[in-house]
N, C-alpha and C positions, 0 to 999 in steps of 0.2 A: 541540347543544353538550354536551360531556362534563361531567357534574355532579360527578364524583369524580375527582380526580387519582390517578395510578398509585401514588404514594407512600402514599396513604391506606391501601392494603391491606398495607403492610409496616411502618409506623411506629406501634407500639402498637395494631395492629388486633386481634390475637388475644387472647382472654381466656377465662375459664371459660365465660362466656355464649356466646362465639363457637364454642367447641368443642362445646357442647351443640347449637347450630344445625347444625353439620356433621353430627352424629350423626343428627339427625332428618331430614336430607336423604338420608342414606345408608341408614338402616335399612329403609325401605319397599322399596328396591331389593333388598337382601339377602334379604328375606322373600319376594319374588316371583321364583320360579325361572324364569319365562318371559322375564324381562328379560335380554337379552344386550348390547344397545346403548343408549347414553345420549347425549342432547344436554343440555349444561348451558348455560343462558342466564344471562349475567352471570359473567364469568370470575373476577373477584375475584383472590385470591392463588393460585388454582389448587389449593387443598388437596383439595377434594372430587373434582375430576377426577383428580388424581394418585393419590388413595387407590383410586378405582374401577379405574383402569388397572392398578394393582398386583394387583388381584383378577381381572385378565384380562377386564374389561368393555371393549367398544369404545366409547370416549368421545370426543366432539367438542364443542368449545366455541364459543359464539356471543356476540359482543359488538359494539357499534358503536364502541368505543374501540380504535383500531388499535394503540395503544401497549401494550395488554394481551396482544397476540399471540394472539388467538383463531383457531381454525381457520376460522371464517366471520365476516366483518365484515358484519353485517346489523342492520337496525332492526326490532325485533319488532312494531312497529305497522304497518309498511308491507310487510314482507317475510315470505313464508312460510318457516317454519323447515325445516331438513333433516328427513327422516324417520328415526325411531329407535323402539325399543321403548318408551322412556320419556324424557320431557323434565323436567329439573329447572329450575324457574323461581322461585327463592327470593330474597326481598328485592330484587325487580326491579320489580314492577308498581306499587309506590307511587312510583316515580320517574317514572311516566307521569301525565299529566293524566287525571282520572277518566273522561272520555268516550272516551279511547283504550284503556282497559283491555279493553273488549269486542273490539276489533280484535286485540289481542295474544293473547287467549285463543283466538280463531278461528284465528290463524296457527300455533298449536302443532299439529303434524300427527302426533304419536305416538299410540299406543293408550293409554298410561298417562302420567300427569303428576303431579309433586309440586310444589306451589307454596306459598309462605308470604308473608304480608303482616303489617305491624305492626298492633297493636290499641292504641288510645289509651284507657287505663283506669286506674282506681285499683284496685290489686290487694290482696286479702286472702288470707293463708295461715295455716293452722294447722300449724306445722312440727314436729309430733311424730310419731314412728314407733316402734311397739313390735314389730310383726311384719307379715308380708305381708298378713294379713287386715285389720288395722287400717290399713295403708298404703292399701288400696283405699278404706276408709271415709273417711280423711282427705283423699284426693284429691277427694272430693265437696265438702269444706269449703274447697277452693281456689276462690275466686270473684272476680269483678271487677265494677266499676261503670264502664260506658263513659262517655267524655267526650262524651255526646250534646249537651251544652250548648255545645260549641265547633264552629266551622266550619273546614273544611279551609283551610289557608293554606300556600303554598309556603315551605319552610324553607331553601331553597338546595339541598336534595337530595330531600325528600319532598313530594309534592303533597297527600297524603291518608293517612288511616289508618282502619281499621275502628273503629266506635263513635262517629265524629264525625257532626255534623249533615249528613245527605244521603249519607253513606257508611257506612251501617249494615252489619252482618253479613248481614242479610236481603237488602239490595239487592245486595251483592257476590255472594252465592250465586245470586241471580237471573241476574246476568251470566254466571256459570259455567254454569248450566243452559241459558241462551239460546245459548251457544256450543257446545251439544251435548256437554257433559260431565256425567257422573254423579259425585256426591260419594260416594266409598267410605268415607272416614274424615275426620274433622275433629278436631284436637286442639291443645292448647297444652302446652308443658312445665310440669310442676307448679309449679315455682318461678318461671317466667317466662311469665306470662299476657299479656305485651305483644307476643306474636307468635302467629299462628294458622297452622297447617299444614293443607293439604288434599291428600289422596291422591285422584286422579281417574282415571276410565276413560271412554273414548269411548262414547257411547250407540250 
């Protein structure tokens, strides 16, 4: 069943926060000169795929919602994904039940992957910036308190988030390693600790 209707991606969907998420999906690809082809799982409004195509990347999209017009209509839990240099799978895995996340990670067949998942937490930021040196220092002072006291509950869209009871960051990263991925980088945007990005490479 489609959890999100097509109009969701076009009616008030884009925001400052959304454009920050686009950048963090795109930047790791721009930095890795070996990446020429990309699979994007979760078509959304097509912004990321269109941006990369304009930079001459070979981009194909995957979704199980036919009305989003993906290049491939596939279910990431049951179907192996097409092969590419890199797969983007951002804001997708939380739409799956927790026990299906491992199957999805195994079905990504690229050498590189960029994934993101929500983190349920109370966020604290010290929002001062004087120069580049202190900006690094203040980045350390951005921290969060996970909602470890809450249990995952289906919201109508999301089944789980990092930091909840039974879906900790440690357990999620074990799923990543068990699917034969190595974590190259893990980060959250400084002002938006409620999302965690992983840059992965096949072992």
